[in-house]
C-alpha positions as CSV (number, residue, x, y, z in Angstrom):
1,X,0.0,0.0,0.0
2,X,2.9,2.4,0.7
3,X,4.0,2.2,-2.9
4,X,0.6,3.0,-4.2
5,X,0.5,6.1,-1.9
6,X,4.0,7.1,-3.0
7,X,3.0,6.7,-6.7
8,X,0.1,8.8,-6.2
9,X,1.9,11.5,-4.4
10,X,4.6,11.6,-7.1
11,X,1.8,11.9,-9.8
12,X,0.2,14.8,-7.9
13,X,3.6,16.4,-7.6
14,X,4.2,16.1,-11.2
15,X,0.7,17.4,-12.0
16,X,1.4,20.5,-10.0
17,X,4.6,21.2,-11.7
18,X,3.0,20.8,-15.1
19,X,0.3,23.2,-13.9
20,X,3.0,25.6,-12.9
21,X,4.8,25.3,-16.3
22,X,1.6,25.8,-18.3
23,X,1.2,29.5,-17.8
24,X,4.9,29.9,-18.5
25,X,4.6,27.9,-21.7
26,X,1.4,30.0,-22.6
27,X,3.1,33.3,-21.9
28,X,6.2,31.9,-23.8
29,X,3.9,31.1,-26.8
30,X,2.2,34.6,-26.5
31,X,5.7,36.2,-26.5
32,X,6.9,34.1,-29.6
33,X,3.7,34.9,-31.5
34,X,4.2,38.7,-30.7
35,X,7.9,38.5,-31.7
36,X,6.9,36.7,-35.0
37,X,4.3,39.4,-35.8
38,X,6.7,42.1,-35.0
39,X,9.3,40.4,-37.2
40,X,6.7,40.3,-40.2
41,X,5.9,44.0,-39.7
42,X,9.6,44.7,-39.9
43,X,10.0,42.8,-43.0
44,X,7.2,44.6,-44.7
45,X,8.7,47.9,-43.6
46,X,12.2,46.9,-44.8
47,X,10.6,46.0,-48.2
48,X,8.8,49.3,-48.4
49,X,12.1,51.2,-47.5
50,X,14.0,49.4,-50.0
51,X,11.3,50.3,-52.8
52,X,11.5,53.8,-51.8
53,X,15.4,53.8,-51.7
54,X,15.4,52.3,-55.3
55,X,12.8,54.9,-56.5
56,X,15.1,57.7,-54.9
57,X,18.2,56.3,-56.7
58,X,16.3,56.4,-59.9
59,X,15.0,59.8,-59.5
60,X,18.4,61.0,-58.3
61,X,19.9,59.6,-61.5
62,X,17.2,61.2,-63.7
63,X,17.7,64.5,-62.2
64,X,21.5,64.2,-62.4
65,X,21.2,63.4,-66.2
66,X,18.8,66.5,-66.7
67,X,21.3,68.8,-64.8
68,X,24.1,67.6,-67.1
69,X,22.1,68.3,-70.2
70,X,21.2,71.8,-68.9
71,X,24.9,72.4,-68.0
72,X,25.9,71.3,-71.4
73,X,23.2,73.6,-73.1
74,X,24.6,76.4,-70.9
75,X,28.1,75.9,-72.0
76,X,27.1,75.7,-75.6
77,X,25.1,78.9,-75.3
78,X,27.9,80.8,-73.7
79,X,30.3,79.7,-76.4
80,X,27.9,81.2,-79.0
81,X,28.0,84.5,-77.2
């Protein structure tokens, strides 16, 4: 009979430990889910920023070409005078 009582006590102890771990596991899962959501948001923002950066580089190049053309015209007009 003593062994049966000991087994029951051990089972109860293990159940208590599991119940104590469950909230931690739940909190951990929630934390992981939040971190995953934040990661996804940051990836979306990163893609958006990369797109904006590429557009700015393209616009910069176009403006640079226009400025060079204007400078060339100015030099040609100054030579004519």
